N, C-alpha and C positions, 0 to 999 in steps of 0.2 A: 073444271073438275079437279079434286085432288088426284093424286099420282096411285093411291090406295083403293079408290074406289071401284066397284065392278065395272069391267068394260075400258077401264083406263088403259092406255099405251103404257106397255111394261116398259118401253126406252125409257121412261121418264122416272123409272124407280132408282132413285140413289143409292140402294143398297145392291143393284146390280142382277137382279134376279131377272134372267132373261130365259124365255123357251122352256119354263118351268125346271130351271136348272136350281138344285139348292148348293149352300156352300157358300164361304164368306167371299167377297169380291175381291179384285185385284186392287192393290192400295191406291196405285196412280189413276186407275180408272174411277175409284170411288171420289178421290179429290176432284177429278174432271167432272163427275157429275154433281159433287156438291157445289162446285163454282159455277155451274151450269143454272143450277137450281137458283143461286143467289143473284145471277144475272137475268134470269128468266121472270121475274116480277117486273122489269121495265120493259116488257115486250107484251106483243099480243094484243094491242089495241084496246087498252082499257081493262082487260081482264084482271081479275083479283088474284093478288100474289100473295095474300095472307098464309095460305097452306104450305106454299113452298119456304117462306121467311122462317115459318114455326118448325118446318122440318130441318132447315138449315142450322138453326140454333140448336135444336134437339142432337144433331149430329156433331156439334161442335163441343156440346157439353159432354157427349159421350168420349170424344177422343181426348178433350181436356181430362176426364176423370182417369181415363186410362193410361194416359203420360202421367199424371199425378201418382197412381197407384205404382206405376213403374218407377218412377223417382224416388221412391220411398224403400227399394231394395238395396240392402248394403252387404258387403262382405268384410270380414275382420281376419287377418292372417294370425297364424299361431304365435307369432312374435308380439301380437298387439292385444291391448284391451280397449273398448269402446265404452264412452262416457255419454250417458243421453240425457238431454236437457229437454225438461217438458214445459213449455212456455217459459222459456228461459231458467227454469230454475233444475237444479240436479235432481234427477229421478232415479237413475240406477246405472249400473257399470255392467256391460255384457262382455262375454268372452269369444273365444274365435269362433267362426262359423257365418253362415248365411242368416240374414234377419230381415225384418221390414219395419219401419215405422212411419208414421203420418207426417208425411213433408208440410211444412209450415205450422206443425204444431210440436213437433219434437224435433230435435238436432241431434246429430251424432259427431263426437270429436274422437280421433282414433290416437292412442299412445303406445308407443312401441315401449314395451314394459322388459323386453330382452337386452336392448341395446346398451352397452357398455360407453358411457359417456366420460369424458375427460375434464378435468378442471386442475389450475395451477394457481398457487398462492406462493408469493415472496415477501420477505420483511426482513428488517433488521431488528432482533431479539437481544433481550438483557438476560444474562443467564443467574445462576442463584449466587454464584461467588462473583457478582457485578462485573461480567464481562460482555462485550457484545460481539454476535456472530451474525452473518447474513445466511439467511435459509431460504431454500428454494423446496417446493412439497408439491408432488404430485399426486392428484385425487381420483380415482375411478369410482364411479356410483351409476347406481340403476334406480329408476322410477318404481318403487313399491306399491304405491296408491295413487293411481292417475286420478281420481277424483280430488285428493288434497293437492296434488301436483298442479292441477289447472285452476284452482279457485280459491285456496286457503291463503297463497300469498301473491302480491301482485308480481315479483321478480324473484323467481326460485334460486336462479343461478347466483345472483347477486346476495343472496341469504346464505348461498352455500359459502361463497368465498368470504364472507364476514364471520360466518360460524368457523372456519378452518382457520381464519386468523387470530380469533379469539382464543381458540383450543392450542393453537401453536403457541401463543404466548404464554399461556398457563403452564404449558407443559414444559416449555424450555425454562421458564422461568424458576422452575423446580428443581433443575439439574445444572451440576457443575459444567464448565466448558469443556473440560478434558473428557469428560464421560460423552457428552455430544459428538465431539470430534473424533473419537477412537472406540469406544467400547459399547455405547449404549443406544446405537442407532436403531436395532431391532426393537429394542423396548419402547422407545419414542415414537416409533412408527405404530405399535400396537396401542398406546395410551392415546395418541392421536385420532386414530379411527374410533376408538370408545367414546371420547369427548365430543367429536364430531356427530357421531350418530345421536349422542342425548341431546344436543342443541336443537338437532333437525326434528328430530321428535317432540321436542317442546314446541317448537313452531308449528308442527304438523305439517311439514314440507312436501310430505309423499316421497322423499328421497332416502335411498339407503346406500350407505358408503360400503364399498367392496375391499378396496386397498387405498393404503397412503403410502408413497414412497417419499424418502427424503432423497432428493435428487442430488442437491449440492449443500453443504454445511461447510464455510469457512469463515475464518476470523477477517477481520478489517485489513486492509492491505498495508497498514502500518506495523502491523503485528505478525503478519501472516509468515515470514520467516520463521519466527520464533515458534509459532504453533506447528509449523511443518517439521522442525527439528523435535518437539515433543512427540509428534506422531511417528516420526520416524525410530524414536529411542522406544516407543512403546511397540512398533513392530520389532523392534532388534529383542527386546524382553520377551515378546510373545514367541519369539522363533528359537531363543535360548531355552525358554521353559519346555518347549517341543522337543530340542534336542535332548535335555537331561530326562525328559521322559522315556524318549525313545531309547537311551542309554541305560535308564532304571529297568525297562522291560527288556533289555538283552542280559543285564549283568545278574539280575534277582533271581530268574531261575536257576542259573549255573550256582550262584551262593547258596540258594536252597538245597540243590543237587549235593553239593560238597558239604554243607553242614549234616545232611541226611547220612551220607558216607561215613562222617566222623563219628557221629552218634552210634551207628552200627558198629563200627569198629569199637568204639569205647564199650559197647554193650557186649561184644564178642570177648574183649579183654576183662571186663569185669566176671563175665560167667568164667571164664578161664581162671582167673586168680582165687575166686570163691571156690570152684573145684578143687584146685590145688590145696587151698587152705583146709579146706573140709578133708581133702585125703590126708594132709598132714595131722590133723585133730584126730582122725580114726588112727593112724599109725600111732601116735602118741598114747591113745587110749589101749592100744594092744601091748606096748611096751610098757605100759606102768606097772602092769601086775608082774611083769617078769623082772623089771628093775628093782621093785620091792623085794621080791624073793630072791633073787641073787645080784645085788648091785655091781660088785666087781666084775663078775663074768660079763654082765650085760653092758657094764661101761666099757670093756675090752673089746667085746663085740662090735659095737657102734664104730668104735675106733677104726678097729681093722676094715670095716665095711665104708667108712668114710675115704680110709686111706686109699683103698682098692678102687673107689669109684675116681678119686682123684688121680690116680696114678695110670688109671686106664685111658684117662683121656691126655696124657704126657707121653712124649717119645724120649724124653732125657731126664737123666735122674741124677744128683749131684749126692754123695754119702760122705759125710763126715766121720773119720777115722778117729778113735779115741786114742788119746796120748800121742798125737802128732799134728804137724800143721799141714797136711797133705790133705786133700779132698779127693774122693774117688769118682769119677764120671762114668757112667754106664750109658753107651749110646744104643738105646733100646730100639731106636728106630733100625739102626743097621743090623742089629742082631735079629729082628723080626724080618728085615729083608732077606738076609742070608738064609732064614729058616724057611722062608716061601720058595727062593730058589733052590734050596737041596729038594724040596719036596717034588 
């Protein structure tokens, strides 16, 4: 009699429902009962076991279905993206979070898109002025398109190295060796980044270059000493330029201040002379009518005023006497001094 027929012993119930108690059974107990059912078909002296075998296979199918369902659950971190294949063909790209896909039908591949990856390229390059330099370049890159990164190229890292070598030869071949060794390193790094990005985009590699660094640039050993001398000379020239600029910044403000001071003094002198000249003109205009009216009197008055002005600034007077060879000396300074003492 099957276990689920009325009146059957509940102890043979594979779902473990005993004494009218509902709820899921213990997993260990369930496994034991399934095993008992599987072996029970060989016991009982010829009793039919078809019902127990069907129950076992049904239970196994349910367990397998549950395990299959749980196996399709996946989680993707914030730094990752998931590429989903449907029967081996690209279907979609999913972002961070919890998800489910049918196992065996779809497959998930996780790609870290935030990781900063490193690559290095080195080689001997020919410059524009037909010189040879040894160059070592460091490259930092990230995965920008996970689906292209996984499926467009067979070996993405090898493609990156080849693209970097090609870009390096193109950029270095368009620049003179002195510029590479001294002043144009930053510009070369920027041009290399642009060139490598363009090549990777053409190949749809799914990569994006973040930084390119010239780790080492040096000439061949045979001419290394001469290039080092050139480099030192360039550094000395740069230092002298900086010193001269510092001297200019120090002296130029002082010179401008002195020039402004002299300009102000010149303006003041100009204003004084103009005022004095205008005063002389005004005085001449006043004297002209008087001179026209009485020339002799005006001439004599001007002479006396001039002599008075000159004599007021002198403390010694020499008088030439008529009809003799002697000169009279008047010590006006002493006379004025005695007059002050007597007062």
